[in-house]
C-alpha positions as CSV (number, residue, x, y, z in Angstrom):
1,M,-26.7,5.7,-11.9
2,P,-25.9,3.1,-14.7
3,E,-28.4,2.6,-17.5
4,L,-28.8,-0.1,-20.6
5,P,-26.0,1.0,-22.2
6,E,-23.6,1.1,-19.5
7,L,-24.2,-2.1,-18.4
8,E,-23.9,-3.7,-21.8
9,I,-20.7,-2.3,-22.2
10,L,-19.8,-4.2,-18.5
11,K,-21.1,-7.1,-19.6
12,A,-19.6,-7.7,-22.9
13,E,-15.9,-6.3,-21.0
14,L,-16.7,-9.0,-18.5
15,R,-17.1,-11.6,-21.3
16,R,-13.9,-10.8,-22.4
17,H,-11.9,-10.7,-19.8
18,V,-13.0,-12.8,-17.0
19,L,-14.9,-15.9,-18.5
20,G,-14.0,-18.9,-18.1
21,R,-12.0,-18.1,-15.1
22,T,-12.3,-19.8,-11.6
23,V,-12.9,-17.6,-8.7
24,R,-9.6,-18.3,-6.4
25,E,-11.2,-16.4,-3.5
26,L,-14.0,-14.3,-2.4
27,I,-13.0,-11.6,0.2
28,V,-15.1,-8.9,1.9
29,P,-13.7,-6.8,3.7
30,Q,-14.3,-6.7,7.4
31,G,-17.1,-4.2,8.6
32,K,-18.3,-4.4,4.7
33,A,-20.9,-7.6,5.1
34,G,-23.7,-5.9,6.9
35,D,-26.4,-8.9,6.2
36,C,-24.4,-10.3,3.8
37,P,-24.0,-14.3,4.1
38,V,-20.3,-14.9,3.6
39,P,-19.6,-17.9,4.7
40,H,-22.8,-19.3,1.8
41,W,-21.1,-17.1,-0.5
42,K,-17.7,-18.0,-0.6
43,T,-19.3,-21.7,-0.7
44,A,-21.1,-21.2,-4.0
45,L,-18.1,-19.0,-5.7
46,E,-15.0,-20.0,-4.8
47,N,-13.4,-22.8,-6.9
48,A,-16.4,-21.9,-9.4
49,R,-15.7,-20.8,-13.1
50,I,-17.6,-17.9,-14.9
51,T,-19.5,-20.0,-17.4
52,D,-21.8,-16.3,-18.6
53,V,-22.5,-12.4,-17.7
54,E,-25.5,-11.4,-19.1
55,R,-27.8,-8.2,-18.7
56,R,-31.2,-7.9,-17.3
57,G,-32.5,-4.6,-17.5
58,K,-30.4,-2.1,-15.4
59,M,-28.5,-5.1,-13.4
60,L,-25.5,-7.7,-14.9
61,V,-26.2,-11.3,-14.3
62,V,-22.6,-13.6,-14.0
63,H,-23.0,-17.4,-13.7
64,L,-21.1,-19.8,-12.1
65,D,-20.7,-23.9,-12.9
66,S,-21.1,-23.9,-9.1
67,G,-25.2,-23.7,-9.8
68,F,-25.2,-20.2,-8.7
69,S,-25.5,-16.5,-10.5
70,L,-24.6,-13.0,-8.8
71,V,-27.2,-10.3,-9.3
72,I,-25.5,-7.2,-9.4
73,H,-27.0,-3.9,-9.6
74,L,-24.6,-0.7,-9.3
75,M,-27.2,1.4,-8.4
76,M,-25.7,5.0,-8.4
77,V,-22.8,4.5,-8.3
78,G,-21.2,1.7,-7.5
79,Q,-18.1,0.5,-10.1
80,L,-16.5,-2.6,-11.2
81,L,-12.7,-2.4,-11.6
82,L,-10.3,-5.4,-13.0
83,S,-7.3,-4.9,-11.7
84,S,-4.9,-6.0,-14.7
85,L,-6.9,-3.3,-16.6
86,Y,-6.8,-0.6,-14.0
87,D,-3.7,0.7,-12.1
88,G,-5.4,3.0,-9.5
89,T,-7.0,1.8,-6.1
90,P,-10.5,1.0,-5.8
91,S,-12.6,3.3,-3.8
92,D,-14.9,1.8,-0.7
93,V,-14.5,-1.6,-2.0
94,R,-17.0,-4.3,-0.7
95,L,-16.6,-7.1,-2.4
96,T,-13.1,-8.7,-4.4
97,I,-13.4,-11.8,-6.8
98,V,-10.0,-12.9,-7.0
99,F,-8.4,-15.0,-10.0
100,D,-5.4,-16.6,-10.5
101,S,-3.4,-13.4,-11.7
102,D,-5.7,-10.4,-10.8
103,Q,-9.3,-9.7,-9.3
104,L,-12.4,-8.0,-9.8
105,T,-13.5,-5.2,-7.4
106,L,-17.0,-4.0,-7.1
107,G,-17.0,-0.8,-4.8
108,Q,-19.4,1.7,-3.7
109,V,-22.5,0.0,-3.6
110,H,-23.8,-1.9,-0.6
111,L,-23.7,-5.6,-0.8
112,K,-28.1,-5.5,0.0
113,F,-28.2,-5.0,-3.9
114,I,-26.2,-7.8,-4.7
115,R,-28.0,-11.1,-4.7
116,L,-26.4,-14.3,-5.0
117,V,-29.6,-16.9,-6.3
118,P,-29.6,-20.7,-7.6
119,F,-29.7,-20.3,-11.8
120,H,-33.1,-21.5,-11.9
121,K,-34.1,-19.0,-9.7
122,I,-33.3,-16.0,-10.9
123,D,-36.7,-15.3,-12.8
124,E,-38.2,-15.5,-10.3
125,L,-36.3,-12.6,-8.1
126,P,-38.9,-10.1,-7.8
127,E,-36.7,-7.1,-9.9
128,V,-36.3,-9.4,-12.0
129,S,-39.5,-11.0,-12.9
130,R,-41.1,-7.8,-13.7
131,L,-39.0,-6.4,-16.0
132,G,-40.4,-5.6,-18.8
133,H,-39.3,-5.3,-23.0
134,D,-35.9,-4.9,-23.5
135,P,-35.3,-2.3,-26.0
136,L,-32.9,-3.6,-27.5
137,E,-33.9,-6.8,-28.6
138,V,-35.4,-7.8,-31.8
139,G,-39.2,-7.9,-31.1
140,F,-39.4,-4.2,-29.7
141,D,-40.9,-2.4,-32.6
142,A,-43.1,0.4,-32.9
143,G,-46.0,-1.9,-32.8
144,L,-44.9,-3.1,-29.8
145,L,-44.6,0.1,-27.9
146,A,-48.1,1.4,-29.4
147,D,-49.4,-1.2,-27.6
148,M,-47.9,-1.0,-24.7
149,L,-48.7,2.9,-24.6
150,A,-52.6,2.2,-24.9
151,G,-54.5,3.4,-22.3
152,R,-52.0,4.4,-19.9
153,R,-52.5,7.6,-18.1
154,G,-49.6,8.5,-16.8
155,K,-46.9,10.9,-18.3
156,I,-44.7,10.0,-20.6
157,K,-41.6,10.0,-18.8
158,S,-42.9,7.8,-15.7
159,F,-43.8,5.4,-18.4
160,L,-40.1,5.4,-20.1
161,L,-38.6,4.8,-16.4
162,D,-41.1,2.3,-15.3
163,Q,-38.9,-0.9,-15.9
164,R,-42.1,-3.2,-15.9
165,Y,-42.0,-1.6,-19.2
166,V,-39.0,-0.7,-21.0
167,A,-36.5,-2.2,-19.3
168,G,-33.1,-0.2,-18.7
169,I,-34.1,3.0,-19.2
170,G,-33.3,5.8,-16.6
171,N,-33.2,9.4,-15.9
172,T,-30.4,10.3,-18.0
173,Y,-31.2,8.8,-21.3
174,A,-35.1,9.3,-20.4
175,D,-34.6,12.9,-21.4
176,E,-32.0,12.5,-23.9
177,I,-34.7,10.1,-25.9
178,L,-38.0,12.6,-25.3
179,F,-35.9,15.6,-26.6
180,G,-34.4,13.4,-29.7
181,A,-38.4,12.4,-30.3
182,R,-39.7,16.2,-29.7
183,I,-42.1,15.0,-26.8
184,S,-42.7,16.8,-23.8
185,H,-42.2,14.5,-20.5
186,T,-45.6,16.4,-19.3
187,R,-47.5,14.5,-22.4
188,I,-50.0,11.5,-21.6
189,A,-48.4,8.3,-22.8
190,S,-51.8,7.6,-24.2
191,S,-51.7,10.9,-26.4
192,L,-49.4,10.1,-28.2
193,T,-50.0,9.9,-32.1
194,D,-48.9,7.1,-34.4
195,P,-46.6,9.1,-35.9
196,E,-45.0,10.1,-32.3
197,I,-44.8,6.9,-31.5
198,K,-42.8,5.8,-34.6
199,G,-40.5,8.9,-33.6
200,L,-40.6,7.6,-29.9
201,H,-39.3,4.2,-30.6
202,E,-37.1,5.5,-33.1
203,S,-35.2,7.9,-30.4
204,I,-35.2,5.5,-27.7
205,V,-33.1,2.7,-29.9
206,Q,-30.8,6.0,-31.7
207,T,-30.4,7.2,-28.3
208,L,-29.2,3.9,-26.3
209,K,-27.0,3.0,-29.4
210,R,-25.7,6.1,-29.1
211,G,-24.6,5.6,-25.6
212,L,-23.1,2.5,-26.5
213,E,-21.4,4.0,-29.4
214,L,-19.7,6.8,-26.9
215,G,-18.7,4.5,-24.6
216,G,-21.3,5.3,-21.8
217,S,-22.5,8.2,-20.0
218,S,-19.7,9.0,-16.6
219,E,-22.4,11.8,-16.2
220,M,-22.1,10.3,-12.1
221,A,-19.8,7.1,-11.4
222,F,-20.0,4.8,-14.2
223,V,-16.5,3.6,-15.4
224,H,-15.4,0.9,-17.6
225,L,-13.4,-1.9,-16.4
226,D,-10.0,-0.5,-17.1
227,G,-11.1,2.7,-15.2
228,T,-11.9,4.8,-17.7
229,E,-14.5,7.3,-18.3
230,G,-17.3,7.3,-21.5
231,A,-18.4,10.3,-23.5
232,F,-21.8,10.1,-24.0
233,Q,-22.2,12.7,-21.4
234,E,-19.8,14.9,-23.8
235,Q,-22.6,15.2,-26.3
236,F,-25.5,15.5,-24.1
237,R,-28.5,17.8,-25.8
238,V,-30.6,18.8,-22.8
239,K,-28.9,16.6,-19.9
240,G,-27.1,18.9,-17.4
241,R,-27.8,21.8,-20.1
242,K,-30.2,24.3,-17.9
243,G,-29.9,28.0,-18.9
244,Q,-28.3,26.9,-22.1
245,S,-29.3,27.6,-25.6
246,C,-31.2,24.5,-27.5
247,F,-28.8,23.2,-30.2
248,V,-32.3,22.8,-32.6
249,C,-34.3,26.1,-31.6
250,G,-31.7,28.1,-29.7
251,M,-34.4,28.5,-26.5
252,L,-32.8,28.4,-23.1
253,V,-32.6,24.6,-21.9
254,E,-35.3,24.5,-18.4
255,R,-35.0,22.2,-15.3
256,V,-37.8,20.8,-13.7
257,S,-37.9,18.7,-10.7
258,I,-40.4,15.4,-10.5
259,G,-40.2,13.2,-7.6
260,G,-37.2,14.6,-6.6
261,R,-35.7,13.9,-9.9
262,G,-34.2,16.8,-12.0
263,T,-36.1,16.3,-16.0
264,Y,-34.5,18.4,-18.6
265,F,-36.3,19.5,-21.8
266,C,-36.4,22.2,-24.3
267,P,-39.7,23.9,-24.3
268,N,-40.0,25.1,-27.3
269,C,-38.9,21.8,-29.3
270,Q,-40.5,19.1,-27.0
271,K,-44.6,19.8,-27.3
């Protein structure tokens, strides 16, 4: 699933390539609409200009001068592709936004995960209103993280994945973050010491920034607007490396399944 770095990359690319452009037509292929009220969407989007693109956690928000905004969650394998940059054929297109000379396609994600809402009601959406702190914001520091961890009885990985606390981290980056901090996924959140919290904060910020620098992770289906993949998955230290030697200590990386999701870790380095 695309996480904070991947969505941040798409936000920047959309701002670069479609900001200020006018939507000439909205196309939903036959049989792909589901419960989507296509006529309403066409009224709100067609002939409207894109005024901004922002990221909220693991969601993209595209604002239009019609007063509406598209809130996009790519789920596990959703893709956004711009035809002027991508020379292939998009897969399973669910929505096409046509501009004067090219088009933006949204594929591989059901339209029920896309919301069209008036701009002033975005913060009222449950999936938006419950978002916690963005780890790339200036105010996100070790002190704030310590306050959030205080009294938390759940395990630290569950804390990292809970969007109500830190918004934008998913399963992939959580494993890499915990390895970087040398903290076991089984630790109770409130049991972390001050030095461990400082290390965790540093690992959160550094890991997410590293993901950005490497163009995101294409471990699953994430691609840039031009269809190219990111390279972060090529430098995973534990994710997907079950049975391989830890880069730090040489012990074999292990994998356990928690709540249907795999967790990768080094049993020696992470305590």
